[in-house]
N, C-alpha and C positions, 0 to 999 in steps of 0.2 A: 612858368618862366622862372629862371634862377634870380636870386636877389641881385639888385643892381647897386653900385656904389651910391651912397647918399650924396646929394648936392644941397648942403644946408647953407642958409644965409650966414654971414659972418657973425651976426649977433644972436644966432639960434643957440639955445641951451644945449650942452652936450647930450647926445643920445646914444645909449648902448643898445644896438639892435643889429640884425643882419648876420649874426654868426650862426654856425651850425654846431650842434652838440650831439654827443653820443653818451647815453647812460647805460653802461653795462650793469646787469643785475644778476646776482646769484641768490641762493636760498637764504643764507644767514648763519649766524654763529653767536654764541654768548660772548660777552666781553672778556671773560676770564673763566678758567676751568674750576670754578668754585660754586658752591651750592646756590648762593644768592643770584649771581648773574645767570646761571643755568635755569633757575626757576623763572626768572623774568622772561628769558628767551622762550622756554617751553610754554609759558603762559600765553605769550603772544602767538606763537606758532599753532598751538593746539586749540586756540580760540577762533582761528580762522574757519569760517563756515564752509569754505571750499576744501579745507584739509580734513575736517571732521564733520560729516554731513548728518549730524544728530541734532535734534531740536535742543536749544539751550536749556529748556526747563528740565531736560533729562541729563544732558551732557555736563553742564557747568557744575552741578553739585558733585559729580564724579571727579571732574577735573580739579576743582578747588579743594574738595574734601579728601581725596585719596591720592590722585596722581601727582599733584604738585607738592604733596607732603612726603612722597616716597621716592619718586623717580629722580629728582634733581641731584640727590646725593650720589646715586649710582651713576648717573650720566656724567657728573663732574669728575668722577674717578676715571671714566673712559676718556673724557676730553684731556685730562692731565697726561695720559699716555702718549698723546699725539701733539700736544701743544709745543710750539717752538719759541725760541727767545724773541722772535719778532711778533708772536701772537698766534692766533688760530691759523692753521694751514689754509683753510678755505679763504679767509680774508687776505692773507699774504699773497696767495696765488692770484686771486681776482684783482688785487691792487697791481700786481706785476703785469697781468694781462692788459689792464687799462693803460698803464704806463707804456707798454710796448706798442699798443695801438696808437697812442698819442705820437710816438716817435715815427711810426710807419706812415700815419696819415698826414702828418705835418700840421702846421699852424693854421691851416684853413678850417680845421675841425677841432673842437674842444672835447676831450674824452674824460669822462668821470665814471665812478662806479658807486653802486649802492647795494644794500642787502634788503631782501624782502622782509626779513625779521631781524631785529637788532639794528646795529649801527655800521656804517652810515645809512640813514633812512632815505627812502625814495623821495619823499616830499622835500626833505632838506636839500638833496642834491639836485632835484629838478629846479628848485628855486634858485640855487646857486648858479646853475647854467643860465637861467633867465636873467639873473642879476648881472651876469657877465656878457649879456647881449645875445644869447642864443635863442632866437625865436623860431627855430626849426630844430627839433630834437628827435633822434632815433633812439627809441627805447629797445634795448637789446637784452632780453632774458636769455641767459646761457643754458637753456634747456633744449637739447636737440630733439627730443620727443615731446610733443605737446600733451599736457594734461591740464584739466581744470584746476588741479591743486598746485600747479607750478606756474606755467605761463599765464594762465588766466588771472591768477591772484596777483601777479605783478601788474598786469594791466588794470585790475581793479584798484590797486593801491595808488597807481599813477593817476587814475581818474579821480580818486578822492582828493588828491592834491590839486589837480586841475580845477576841480569844482570850486575851490576857494580862491582861485586867481582871477583878478580883474582882467589882466592881459595874459591870455593863454598862448603858449607856443603851438605851432603846428607839430603834430606828433605822427611818427611812423613807428611801427612795431616789427621787430625782426621775427619772421615766421619760423616755425619749427624747421629744422634742417636735417631730419633723421635719415633722409635718403639722398641728400645733396651730394653729388659726386665729389665736391671739395672736402666734405666731411668724411666720406668713406675713404677717399684717397689719404687723408690725414691719419685716420685710424689704422689703415693698412700699413702705411709707412712707419708709424710710431710703434705699432705692435711688432712688426717684423724686426725693427731695430732692437727692441727689448728681448724678443724671443731669441734672436741671434746672440745676444750677450749672455744668456743663461749658461750655466755650467752643466746643464742636463737637457735632454730632449723630452719635452712634455708629451704624454700620450693623449691628454685631453686638455682642451682650452674651454673653460667655463666663461660664458659671457653673462655677467650678472647686472641686472637693471634694478633700480629702486622699485620696491613693491607698491602696489595700490590695492585697495579693497576690490574684490571681484565685482561688487555692486557698481563700481564706476564704469566698468566695461559694459555691463548690462544696461546702464543708463545712457550709453552712447559716447563715452569718453574714448578718443582714438588712441590713447597712450599704449595699450597693449599691442595694437596693430603696428604702431610706429616702432616699438621695441623689436617686434618680430621681424619687421622689414629691415631694420638696421642689422640685426643679427644675420638674416639671410644674405644680405648683400656683402657683409664682411666675411661670412663663411665662403662665399663664392670667390672672393679675392684671395683667401688663404687656403684654398682647396688643395693646392699642390704641396703643402707642407707635412702631409701625413698625420694630421691631427684629427681627433674626434671632437665634435663640438657639443656642448650643452648650453641651453639658454635658460636662465633662472631669474628669480625675483627675490630681493633681500629686504631686510628691515621691516618685518611684520610687526604690527602693534595692535594689541587688543584681541578679543575673541572672534571677531568677524572673519569670514572666509576671505583670503587674499589671493591674488594672482599666483598661479603655480606653474612649475614646481618651485619650491622655496630653495634658496641657495644653500642654506645649511643642510637641508635634506639631500640635495644633489651631492654635496661634498661627502656626506656620510655614505650615501649609496655607492659612489665611485670607489671609496676606500674599501667598503665591504665586498664589492665585486672584484677586487684585486688590482685596481688601478694603483700604480706606485708613483707615477710622476704626473703632476698636474699643475697647470697655470690658470690663473683667473684674471679677468679684465673687467672693467666697469665702463663700457662705452657710453652709457647714458649720463655720466658725470663729467662736467667740463673741467673740474678741478678736484684734486684729492681733498678728502675731508674725513670726518669721523667715520662715516659709513664705509669708506674704502680703506683707510689707514688702521682703524681699530677693528671694525666688524669683519672685513675680509682678510687683511694682512695678518691680523693677530688671532682673532677668534676662529676665522676660517682655517687658518693654518693648523691651529690646535685640533680642530675637529677632524681634519683630513689625516694628520699624522697619528693622532690617537686611534683612528680607525684602521690603521695599517699602512697608510701611504708613507713613502720615504722621501720624496722631493716635492716641494711646493713653492710656487712663486706668485705673488700678487703684483701684477703689472701696473705701472703708474697710469693715471689719466693723461689726457693730452696736455693739461696744465699750460706752462709757458714753453713747451717744446717748439722746435723750429716748425715741425709739421702743424702743430696746433695753432701757432700764431699766424702762419701763412693761411690756414683755413679761415681763421677768424677775420683776418684782414679781407679776404676774398668775399665772404658773405656780407660784411659790413659795407664794403665799397659798392657792392651790387645794390644794397638797400638804400644807399645814399645817391643812387643814380638820379640825375636831374637837379640835385642840390650841389654837387661838387663836379 
């Protein structure tokens, strides 16, 4: 039953309850493109046991003794390349998406956003929604493809916050939407728009997803299957455009075997094979970030052109595009069914 208007006695203390909240969550970002903030961010991110599934007794000395003393300086330089006057692209876009959802959904719902790693923190924003009277909250991790290292860790962090609450809200979680027609429709519309705007006709469209260790697939994580299905459905939609498609995985880290083929390997292979015109898209990312703006649009471009390619385009994520916002509103409204 949906919440009913309160009928309080005239002398009853004010009560804030009965509102509905949405907490949009994305991966996270350092507070600034500087060594200190990047070190704090990486320390939190790489200490998550769902992200790095190595026993602490082995991993923490490596993390604290080597990685956090070497990687932050290099990563800070990469972040500086994509930082905007408003801040981190990921934070700016996620904030814009939340504001757009607030406008589209109206005052019957309160929309906020958080980052799994960094600020604003999930616990803080959940409490803020509760303090504003939201006793029913839709937790919305913006990961189309499910992984234990993404969606699950958002739910874990929310549960940590709920564990400390005397009065807990009712919680729903946005499920993965990797094969949702609304998501595939949005990807098709936005990619077609961008492809049509290019000043060259790509021979190949690479669909690059964030990598995960091969071990996650072997342990039962559905992420690889979700990525492949998204790719297959999108290829079916774009089949008439005369493109050849490659599906790949980016952002490898450490010596372990990761999902293949690797995006950088694919770009080099295509250039070596004589491909001259190539476009790349990252349908698994809901917002442009370091991995798309620096790793694909900058490093990927250099790899392809240095290998002999002549034309390269990194296509934007859905971000706050018309197609992306329409899709997000659609899936959020569906999950709010019965509440609004």
